[in-house]
N, C-alpha and C positions, 0 to 999 in steps of 0.2 A: 327133765320131765318126770322121772321117778320121784324126785324130791317134792315137786309140786303136787303130785297125786297123793303122796304120803301125808303131807301137811294138810291138804284139802280134806282128806279122810278123817283126820284127827279133829279138825275145827268144829264140826257141828255138835258133838256129843254133849258139851256142857249146856247147850241150848235146850236139850231134851229134858233137863231137870227144871222144875218149876221155880222154886224159891231156894235161897241159900246156896246158890251154885257158884259163888265166887271162888271157892277153893278149886273147882273143876278147871277153871281157866289156868290156874297156876300149874296144875298137873299136866294139862295139855302143853303148856310152855316147856315144862321139863321133858316131856315126851318128844316134842318137836326138836329141841336142842340136841337131845341124845340121838335121835334118828339122823339128823343132819351130820352130827359128828361121825356116826358110823358110815354114812354114805360118802362123805367127802374127806374123811381123815383129818389130818392136822391142818388142812387149808379150809376148814368148814366155815370159818368166820366170814370170809369174803362172799360166798354164794348166799349166806344167810343175811347179808347186809349189815353185819355187825363189826366189820373191820373198819375202824376209824381212829384218827389221832386222839390221844387222851384229852386234848383240849376240846375237841368236838364233843366228846362224851360229857364233859363238864358243862359245855354250852347247851347241849341238848336237855340236860336236867334243868338248867336255868330257864331255857325256852319253854319247857313243859310247865313250870311254875307260872311263867308269865302268861302263857296261853290260857291256863286254868283261871288265873285272876281276871284276865280280860273277858273270858267267856262268862264268868260269874256276873260281872258288871253288865255285860250285854244282855244276859238272860233276864236280869231284874227289869231292864227296860222293856224287853219283849213281853214278859209276863204282865207287866202293868198296862201296856198299850193294846194287848190282844185279849184282855179279860180272862187271864189265867191265874190260878193260885198254885204255888209249888211248895212242897215241904222240904225239909233238910235231907240231903242224901245220907244213907247209911255208909259208914266208913268201909265196912267189909265189901259192900257192893262197889264202891269206888275202886277198891283194890282189884276186884274181879275185872272191872272194865279197863283198868290200866293194863292188865295182862292180856285181855282180849284184844286191845288195840295193838299190843306188841306182836301177838300171834298173827293178826291180820296184816300187819306191815311186812312180816317175813313172807307171808303167802303172796299178797297182791303186789307189793313193791319189789322186794328182793327177788323172789322166785319167778313171778309172772312177768314182770317187766324185764328181768334178766333173760328169761327164755325168749321173749319177743325180740329183744335186741340181738340175741344170738342168731335169730333167723333173718337178720338183715333189715328189720324195719327201722324207719327213721325215728328220731327222737320225738318230733311233734306228733307223728302218727300214733306212736305208742302212748304218749301222754293223753291225747284227745280220745283215742279209741278206748283205752281202758277206763277213762273217766265216764264215757258214754255207757260202757258196760256196767260200771258201778251204779250209775243212776238208774239204768234200765233194770238191773237186778232188784233194786228196791221197789221199783214200780210193779214188777211181776210178783214179788213176794207179797206185797200188801194188797194187790188187786186180785190175785188168784189163789194164793196159799193161805192167807189170813182169813179167819172166819168172818171178819167184817167186810171183806172184798172192797176195800176203800181204794179208789184211784187217787194217788197223790197229785196235788195241783202242779201246774207248770212252774210256779215259783219255788215250791219245795224241790222239784226235780232239778231246777236250775242251780239251787244251792248244793245239791248232791254232786252235780256235774262239775261245778266250779271248785268245790272243795276237793273233789277227787283229783282234778288237774293240779291243784296246789300241792297236794301230797305227792303226786307223781313227779312233779317238777323238783320238789325238794330232794327226792331220791335221785333223780337224774342229774341234778346239779352237784351232789356230793358223793353219790354212789355208795351211800350207806343209809340206814333207816333212822338214824338218830334224830334228825330234825323233822322228818315226816311223822315219826312216832310221837314226838313232842307235840305237834299240832293235833294229831289224831287223838292221843290220850288226854291232852289238856282240855280238849272240848268234850270228849265223851264222859269224863269223870264228873263233870259239873252239871250235866243235864240228863244223861240216860238213867242214873240211879234214882232220880227224883220222882216222887208221886205227884202228878199234875192233875188238877181238876178245873172245871169251868167255874169262874168266880161267881157268876150269876146263879147257876143252878146247884153248885156244889157237887155235880156229878164227876166222878173220876174218869179221866180219859184213858183210852187204850193206846198202845204204842203207835199204831198208824195215825190216829188222830193227833197225837203229840208231834209226830214227825211233820204232819201237814201244817199244823198251826204255828209251830215254832220255826221250822225250816222255811216255811212260806212267808214269814214276816219280812217286809221290805228291807229292814236294817240287816237281817241275817243274809239275805241274798246279796246286798251291797258289800257286806264284809267278806263274803266268800269270793265275790268278784275282785275285790282289792287284793286278797290273798293270792288268787290265781294270776293276776297281772304281775305282782311282785315276784312270784315264783318263776314266771316266764323270764323276767329280767335277770334272775339269778342264773337260769340255764343259758341265756344268751351271753351273759358276762363270762361264764365258764368256757363257752365255745370260743369266744373272742381271745381269751387268754391262752388257749391251746394253739392258736394259729401262729 
């Protein structure tokens, strides 16, 4: 619990900076790793979700590249079919989102799911419950905290829920964040750093509008659904092998 609170307290401060905050995510990563090392000592890799076979580390990097490439192709289709224009992402912003995804995986997958499992919750309940929390947090953020007060569509919320389950299940299947980070970072680095505008009006869209129009696209909802189903298959396969 102490580790979860510590990491949760460190996470928000890069978001308080407006532009050029990519370096802040790297500093937060360093602070998180140093804090976990102090709290858990020499065994800190396991609770941080970073204890994995070397082969899995290599595969996670390859998976990250694959997810980023697939996400780029998928986004080109979405932008074309939803009337959006997107610029090229800045490399430094992509680096920042890569580390942001890493930090979020430690918090939400390794520490939060690890905590819930230690309380005796079942694997399906943890996966579904935290995915609902993930989607609900985005709804509350954009509906009540953002100046636009935009309510995300059911389609966008479905994408958030399904992708949350996919990342949860990747952690539950392997008990490290390598593959969940690969999916999370591979997607984030190709769409979050991009300036998106409406092709018809040329008006630049704000983050809630981008979330709603991109994540609400039918092909994105379908892709998230496929990822969730495949990830559940991995969890069930792992449980069958343990019997």
